[in-house]
C-alpha positions in Angstrom: -47.6 9.8 -48.4 -49.8 11.9 -50.8 -52.1 11.1 -53.7 -52.0 13.3 -56.9 -53.7 13.3 -60.3 -51.7 13.7 -63.6 -53.0 15.5 -66.6 -54.8 12.4 -67.8 -56.5 11.9 -64.5 -54.4 9.0 -63.3 -53.4 8.8 -59.6 -49.8 9.2 -58.6 -48.5 8.0 -55.3 -45.4 9.8 -53.7 -43.7 8.8 -50.5 -41.6 11.1 -48.3 -40.3 11.6 -44.7 -41.3 14.8 -42.9 -39.3 16.0 -40.0 -40.9 17.8 -37.1 -38.6 20.2 -35.2 -38.3 19.5 -31.5 -36.3 21.0 -28.6 -36.8 17.8 -26.5 -33.4 16.0 -27.0 -32.6 13.6 -24.1 -29.1 13.7 -22.7 -26.9 11.0 -24.3 -23.2 10.1 -24.1 -21.3 9.5 -27.4 -18.1 8.2 -25.8 -17.3 4.6 -24.9 -16.3 3.3 -21.5 -14.8 -0.1 -20.7 -11.6 -1.5 -19.3 -8.6 0.9 -19.2 -5.2 -0.4 -18.0 -2.4 2.1 -17.5 1.1 2.2 -16.1 2.0 3.6 -12.7 2.7 7.4 -12.5 1.1 8.1 -15.9 -1.6 10.7 -16.6 -5.0 9.3 -17.7 -7.8 11.0 -19.6 -11.3 9.6 -19.5 -13.7 11.2 -22.1 -17.4 11.8 -21.6 -18.7 13.5 -24.8 -22.4 14.1 -24.5 -25.3 15.7 -26.5 -28.7 16.9 -25.6 -31.1 19.9 -25.5 -30.9 21.6 -23.2 -27.2 20.8 -22.7 -26.8 18.0 -20.2 -25.1 18.4 -16.8 -22.2 16.0 -16.1 -21.0 14.4 -12.9 -18.3 11.9 -12.2 -18.7 9.1 -9.7 -16.0 6.8 -8.3 -17.2 3.4 -7.0 -20.7 4.8 -6.3 -19.4 8.0 -4.5 -19.2 11.4 -6.1 -15.6 12.1 -7.1 -13.6 14.6 -5.1 -12.3 17.0 -7.7 -10.6 19.2 -5.1 -7.5 17.0 -5.4 -4.5 18.5 -7.3 -4.2 15.2 -9.2 -7.9 15.3 -10.4 -9.3 17.7 -13.0 -12.5 17.8 -15.0 -12.9 20.0 -18.1 -15.9 21.6 -19.9 -15.9 19.0 -22.6 -16.5 16.3 -20.0 -13.0 14.9 -19.9 -11.7 13.7 -16.5 -7.9 13.8 -16.1 -6.1 11.8 -13.4 -2.4 12.8 -13.0 0.4 10.7 -11.7 -1.9 7.7 -11.1 -1.1 5.3 -8.2 -2.3 1.8 -7.3 -5.1 3.2 -5.1 -6.5 5.1 -8.1 -7.7 1.7 -9.6 -11.6 1.9 -9.5 -14.7 2.2 -11.5 -15.2 5.7 -12.8 -18.7 6.6 -14.0 -19.7 9.7 -16.0 -23.5 10.5 -15.7 -25.2 13.2 -17.9 -28.7 14.5 -17.2 -31.1 17.0 -18.6 -34.9 17.4 -18.2 -35.6 14.9 -20.9 -33.4 12.0 -19.8 -30.1 10.8 -18.5 -27.3 8.5 -19.6 -24.0 7.1 -18.2 -20.8 5.2 -19.0 -18.3 3.5 -16.8 -14.5 3.1 -17.1 -12.9 0.2 -15.1 -9.5 1.7 -14.5 -6.6 -0.6 -13.6 -3.3 1.0 -12.6 -0.4 -1.4 -13.1 2.5 -1.0 -10.6 5.7 -3.0 -9.9 4.8 -6.1 -7.9 5.3 -6.0 -4.1 8.3 -7.9 -2.8 7.6 -11.5 -1.7 8.0 -12.7 1.9 10.8 -15.2 2.0 12.1 -17.8 4.5 14.5 -20.8 4.5 12.9 -24.2 4.7 15.9 -26.5 4.5 19.7 -26.4 4.8 22.2 -29.0 3.7 26.0 -29.2 3.6 26.0 -27.7 0.1 22.4 -26.5 -0.4 19.8 -24.1 0.8 16.1 -24.2 0.0 14.4 -20.8 0.0 10.6 -20.5 -0.1 8.4 -17.4 -0.6 4.9 -16.1 -0.6 4.1 -13.4 -3.3 2.4 -10.2 -2.4 0.4 -7.8 -4.6 1.0 -8.5 -8.3 0.7 -4.9 -9.1 -2.3 -5.3 -11.4 -0.5 -7.5 -14.0 0.4 -11.2 -14.3 3.8 -12.1 -12.9 6.3 -13.2 -15.6 8.9 -14.7 -13.3 10.9 -14.3 -10.1 14.6 -13.7 -9.6 16.5 -15.3 -6.6 19.6 -13.3 -5.7 22.3 -14.7 -3.4 26.0 -14.3 -2.7 28.8 -16.1 -0.9 31.0 -14.5 1.7 33.5 -12.2 -0.2 31.8 -13.1 -3.5 29.7 -11.3 -6.1 25.9 -11.4 -6.2 24.5 -14.1 -8.4 21.0 -14.5 -9.8 18.7 -17.4 -10.8 15.3 -17.0 -12.5 12.4 -19.2 -11.6 8.8 -19.5 -13.1 6.0 -17.3 -11.5 4.2 -20.5 -10.4 7.1 -21.7 -8.3 7.0 -21.1 -4.6 10.5 -22.4 -3.5 13.9 -23.0 -5.0 17.0 -24.9 -4.0 20.4 -23.3 -4.3 23.2 -25.8 -4.9 27.0 -25.9 -4.8 27.3 -23.6 -1.8 30.3 -25.3 -0.2 32.3 -22.1 -0.7 36.0 -21.5 -0.8 38.4 -22.9 1.9 40.6 -20.9 4.2 43.8 -19.5 2.6 47.2 -21.0 3.5 49.9 -19.2 5.4 52.0 -16.6 3.5 55.4 -17.8 2.3 58.1 -15.2 1.5 60.6 -16.1 -1.2 62.4 -14.6 -4.2 63.8 -15.7 -7.5 67.4 -16.7 -8.1 70.0 -14.0 -8.7 70.4 -10.5 -7.2 70.0 -6.9 -8.1 72.3 -5.5 -10.8 75.8 -4.9 -9.6 77.6 -1.6 -10.4 81.2 -1.6 -11.5 83.9 0.8 -10.3 83.5 4.5 -10.7 86.2 4.8 -13.3 85.0 4.9 -16.9 81.3 5.1 -15.8 80.8 8.7 -16.9 82.5 10.6 -19.7 82.0 14.4 -20.0 83.1 17.3 -22.0 82.0 20.9 -22.2 78.5 20.3 -23.5 77.5 16.7 -22.7 77.9 13.7 -20.4 77.8 10.0 -21.3 77.1 7.1 -19.0 78.6 3.7 -19.8 75.9 1.1 -19.0 78.3 -1.7 -19.6 79.7 -1.2 -16.2 76.7 -2.9 -14.6 76.4 -6.7 -14.4 72.9 -8.4 -14.3 73.5 -10.3 -11.0 72.0 -13.4 -12.5 68.7 -11.9 -13.6 68.2 -10.1 -17.0 68.3 -6.3 -16.7 64.9 -5.0 -17.9 65.8 -1.3 -18.2 68.1 1.5 -16.9 67.1 4.9 -15.3 69.5 7.8 -15.6 69.0 10.9 -13.5 71.0 14.1 -13.4 70.8 17.6 -11.8 72.7 20.8 -12.2 75.0 21.9 -9.4 72.9 24.9 -8.8 69.7 22.9 -8.3 68.4 20.3 -5.8 66.0 18.7 -8.3 66.9 15.5 -10.0 65.8 15.1 -13.6 65.1 11.5 -14.9 66.3 10.9 -18.4 65.4 8.1 -20.7 64.7 4.7 -19.2 
C-alpha cells in the first residue's frame, strides 16, 4: 500500500500486490489418486503429474516396497505415468507415487483392484432321494467383484446338459424330477400289408425304334401298396455303365 498527494494536497491511498520471484518451489503432485477398478488382462495407466523447482524426483512404491520396474509388464515414463500391462489378480495393491525436491515432497496413492472371473466353487452332495439330489457348495475367490448369481449344470444319462440359476446368497440347491427314462422294450420286427410292386410279362414292356425306346409302366401292379415312383435305367451295348433316367 502507498500514500500519494494529489495536486490539491489531498492524500490518495492505492492498494496492490507485489510478487517476489523465488526459485524455491516445493515438489507437488497435480494428479489425483484413489480407487481404480479394472478388468483382468487390461493395460492400466496411473498418472503422477508433478511440479516443483528444481524438478522433483519421482519414485513408485507398491504396498510400502519400491516397485520393481524390471518386469516386462511394468513401465514408468518421464511424465511420471506408470503403466501395468496385462494385469492379473496378483497386481491388486496400493500404488504410491512420491515426488521429492530439496524444498519438499508429496505423494498420492492408487488403490488398484483387478477384477477377474470368480474361482469355481467347491461342491458336494448332501442328500439323495428317489427323484431328487441336493447339491451344496462353498464359493471361492469372488474375483474382486460382487457375485451376481450361480449356475447349477446337470445332465441325465444319455441326456443333454441342463442349467438352473440360483441367487448368489444361496449355498445349496435341490434338483427335482430326476427319475429318468425307463429301459427300452425288445425290438419287434414287422412290416405293412402288401408287397413290393409286381412286374408283368416281358412282352409289351419296351417299345423301340431307330432313335428311341419307351417303357410301359402300366405293366407293373402295386402289390397292395401305392407305388410312389419309378426308376428307369439304361446303358449302351458298348458300355458297362448304367444311366438312371427320370424317377
